[in-house]
C-alpha positions in Angstrom: 9.5 60.9 62.6 10.0 59.9 58.9 9.4 56.2 59.1 6.9 55.3 61.8 5.9 52.2 59.9 9.4 50.8 59.9 9.7 51.4 63.7 6.4 49.6 64.2 7.5 46.6 62.2 10.8 46.3 64.1 9.1 46.3 67.5 6.3 43.9 66.5 8.7 41.4 64.9 10.6 41.1 68.1 7.4 40.3 70.0 6.3 37.7 67.5 9.5 35.7 67.9 9.5 35.6 71.7 11.9 33.1 73.2 11.5 31.1 76.4 14.1 30.6 79.1 15.1 27.3 80.5 17.2 27.5 83.7 18.3 25.4 86.6 21.0 24.0 88.7 23.2 20.9 88.2 24.3 19.1 91.3 25.8 15.9 92.5 22.9 13.6 93.5 24.6 12.2 96.6 26.5 15.2 98.0 24.2 17.9 96.6 27.4 19.9 95.6 27.1 22.2 92.6 28.9 21.0 89.5 30.9 23.8 88.0 31.3 23.6 84.2 28.7 20.9 83.5 27.5 21.0 79.9 23.8 21.5 79.3 22.8 20.7 75.7 19.4 21.2 74.0 18.6 19.0 70.9 15.6 19.4 68.6 15.0 16.7 65.9 18.5 15.2 66.7 20.3 18.5 66.0 22.0 20.6 68.7 20.0 23.8 69.0 21.7 25.4 72.0 24.1 24.7 74.8 25.8 26.2 77.8 28.0 25.5 80.8 27.1 25.9 84.4 28.6 28.8 86.4 30.5 28.6 89.8 27.2 27.9 91.6 26.1 25.1 89.2 23.5 27.4 87.5 22.7 27.5 83.8 20.3 29.3 81.5 19.3 28.6 77.9 17.3 30.9 75.7 15.2 28.7 73.4 12.5 29.1 70.8 9.2 27.5 71.9 9.0 23.8 71.1 9.8 20.3 72.4 13.4 19.5 73.2 15.7 16.6 74.2 18.0 17.8 76.9 21.3 16.3 78.0 23.7 17.2 80.8 27.3 16.0 80.7 30.0 16.3 83.3 33.4 14.6 83.5 33.4 11.6 85.7 29.6 11.2 85.8 27.3 9.4 83.5 25.3 11.8 81.3 21.7 12.6 82.2 19.1 12.9 79.4 15.4 13.7 79.3 13.1 13.7 76.2 10.0 15.7 75.6 10.8 18.9 77.5 8.1 21.4 76.4 9.3 24.9 76.3 6.4 27.4 76.2 6.6 30.9 74.6 7.6 33.7 76.9 7.9 31.6 80.0 10.8 30.9 82.4 10.9 27.2 83.2 13.2 25.6 85.8 14.8 22.2 85.3 17.2 21.1 88.0 19.4 18.1 87.4 21.1 15.8 89.9 23.8 13.7 88.3 24.2 10.2 89.6 27.1 8.5 91.3 30.6 8.9 90.0 31.6 6.2 87.5 34.0 3.5 88.6 37.6 4.6 88.3 39.5 3.4 85.2 42.7 1.6 86.2 45.4 1.8 83.6 48.2 -0.7 84.1 51.4 -0.9 82.2 54.6 -2.8 82.2 58.0 -2.0 81.0 60.4 -4.5 79.5 64.1 -3.7 80.1 66.6 -5.2 77.7 70.0 -5.4 79.1 72.4 -4.4 76.4 76.2 -4.4 77.2 77.8 -1.0 76.9 80.6 -2.5 74.7 79.8 -5.2 72.3 82.7 -7.2 71.0 82.3 -8.6 67.5 84.6 -9.6 64.7 84.3 -6.4 62.8 84.7 -4.0 65.7 87.4 -3.0 68.2 88.8 -5.6 70.6 88.8 -5.1 74.3 91.9 -3.6 75.8 93.4 -5.2 79.0 94.8 -3.1 81.8 98.2 -4.9 81.4 98.3 -3.8 77.8 97.6 -0.2 78.8 100.3 -0.2 81.5 102.9 -1.3 78.9 102.3 1.7 76.6 105.0 4.4 76.6 102.7 7.4 76.7 102.1 10.5 78.9 98.6 11.4 77.9 95.4 9.5 77.4 95.1 10.9 73.9 98.4 9.3 72.9 97.2 6.0 74.3 94.0 6.0 72.3 95.8 6.6 69.0 97.9 3.4 69.5 94.9 1.0 69.3 93.1 0.0 66.1 89.4 1.1 65.8 89.8 4.1 68.1 89.5 7.6 66.7 90.4 10.7 68.7 89.0 14.1 67.8 91.2 17.2 68.2 
C-alpha cells in the first residue's frame, strides 16, 4: 500500500464526526393512528438543520450532529407540536415519539353569488328596433336569410 497515512486519516475523520440518530413515530393523540407524511423538522439557533417526512407507518429518522435542537412536527389539519432543548448525544440512537393533538376546527367558507338579469335584446335609440310577428308575416320572402336583409341593423354572413 502506497499511502497508508491517507487511508488512516480518512477512517479517523469519519469517526471524529460521528452523528447521532433521532427517530420515532408520529401518531394522532386520540385515535393513535399513524400519521403518514407528517413533517419533522430540526432547528438549531433558529435555522433549519434537517428535516424529513414520516413513512407509511408514521415512522421518521433524522441523522443529526451532536447538539441541542428545537424540534417541530407539522401535519395538515393538526396544530404543530414543538419541543425545545432536545439534547442529541454523539453516536446514540434516541427515540422521540410525538402524538399530535385534536384536529383543528373546520374552516367554513361561505360565498354568495349575485345574479344580474340582463335582457337578451336591449332596445336603445342607436340599435335595431324589435320586429313584430305581424311585420314578419307580411314580408314576401321564401328564406330566413332574405327576411333578415330587409330589416335595418341586421347583417347576414354568407
